LUMPA-548285 format. One record per residue (C-alpha): residue number from 1; residue in three letters; x, y, z. Coordinates in steps of 0.1 Angstrom, whole numbers. Example, Ala and Ser with C-alpha at 12.3 -4.5 7.8 and 13.67 -1.06 7.14 Angstrom:
<rs>
+-----+-----+-------+-------+-------+
:   i :  aa :    px :    py :    pz :
+-----+-----+-------+-------+-------+
:   1 : ALA :   123 :   -45 :    78 :
:   2 : SER :   137 :   -11 :    71 :
+-----+-----+-------+-------+-------+
</rs>
This chain:
<rs>
+-----+-----+-------+-------+-------+
:   i :  aa :    px :    py :    pz :
+-----+-----+-------+-------+-------+
:   1 : MET :  -139 :   150 :    38 :
:   2 : SER :  -102 :   130 :    51 :
:   3 : LEU :  -109 :   105 :    26 :
:   4 : THR :  -111 :   135 :    -6 :
:   5 : LEU :   -77 :   152 :    12 :
:   6 : LEU :   -62 :   120 :    13 :
:   7 : GLY :   -73 :   112 :   -21 :
:   8 : LYS :   -62 :   147 :   -29 :
:   9 : THR :   -26 :   141 :   -11 :
:  10 : LEU :   -24 :   113 :   -28 :
:  11 : LEU :   -22 :   123 :   -63 :
:  12 : GLN :     2 :   157 :   -56 :
:  13 : LEU :    27 :   128 :   -41 :
:  14 : ASP :    18 :   115 :   -76 :
:  15 : GLU :    24 :   141 :  -100 :
:  16 : VAL :    60 :   149 :   -75 :
:  17 : GLY :    75 :   112 :   -80 :
:  18 : LYS :    65 :   114 :  -116 :
:  19 : ILE :    88 :   151 :  -115 :
:  20 : LEU :   113 :   132 :   -91 :
:  21 : ASP :   120 :   100 :  -114 :
:  22 : PRO :    91 :    98 :  -142 :
:  23 : THR :   105 :    55 :  -145 :
:  24 : PHE :    92 :    52 :  -105 :
:  25 : ASP :    66 :    26 :  -105 :
:  26 : PRO :    42 :    32 :   -73 :
:  27 : ASN :    24 :     5 :   -79 :
:  28 : ALA :    44 :   -20 :   -86 :
:  29 : SER :    66 :    -6 :   -58 :
:  30 : ILE :    43 :   -15 :   -31 :
:  31 : ARG :    40 :   -47 :   -48 :
:  32 : HIS :    71 :   -62 :   -48 :
:  33 : ASN :    71 :   -50 :    -8 :
:  34 : VAL :    41 :   -58 :     4 :
:  35 : ALA :    50 :   -91 :    18 :
:  36 : GLU :    78 :   -70 :    44 :
:  37 : LEU :    51 :   -37 :    51 :
:  38 : MET :    27 :   -59 :    67 :
:  39 : SER :    50 :   -83 :    88 :
:  40 : ARG :    62 :   -52 :   104 :
:  41 : ARG :    35 :   -40 :   105 :
:  42 : MET :    20 :   -70 :   122 :
:  43 : GLY :    51 :   -67 :   143 :
:  44 : LYS :    46 :   -90 :   174 :
:  45 : HIS :    14 :   -94 :   180 :
:  46 : VAL :     8 :  -122 :   162 :
:  47 : THR :   -20 :  -150 :   165 :
:  48 : GLN :   -35 :  -170 :   142 :
:  49 : GLY :   -66 :  -145 :   144 :
:  50 : SER :   -43 :  -119 :   134 :
:  51 : LEU :   -33 :  -135 :   109 :
:  52 : PHE :   -52 :  -141 :    91 :
:  53 : ARG :   -71 :  -112 :    91 :
:  54 : SER :   -39 :   -96 :    83 :
:  55 : LEU :   -39 :  -125 :    53 :
:  56 : LEU :   -75 :  -106 :    44 :
:  57 : GLU :   -67 :   -69 :    43 :
:  58 : MET :   -37 :   -77 :    23 :
:  59 : LYS :   -55 :   -96 :    -2 :
:  60 : ASP :   -83 :   -66 :     0 :
:  61 : PHE :   -53 :   -40 :    -7 :
:  62 : VAL :   -34 :   -59 :   -31 :
:  63 : GLY :   -66 :   -62 :   -49 :
:  64 : GLY :   -78 :   -29 :   -51 :
:  65 : LEU :   -44 :   -20 :   -68 :
:  66 : PRO :   -45 :    -4 :   -96 :
:  67 : SER :   -33 :   -30 :  -123 :
:  68 : ALA :    -3 :   -13 :  -147 :
+-----+-----+-------+-------+-------+
</rs>
């Protein structure tokens, strides 16, 4: 149920974004800023294992984005 609500919310946000700025591409923005987003998420708790795990998560996340 939570994933359904999350999906519905993301679709609504996408529609609101199109109304506010029809030229904005959220996928392109995420792709452009993914490195900064991941470094913020990792913060000061970086170990070799956590870095590798984060890189794998980032790969999966970016790979799951729809292509433009």
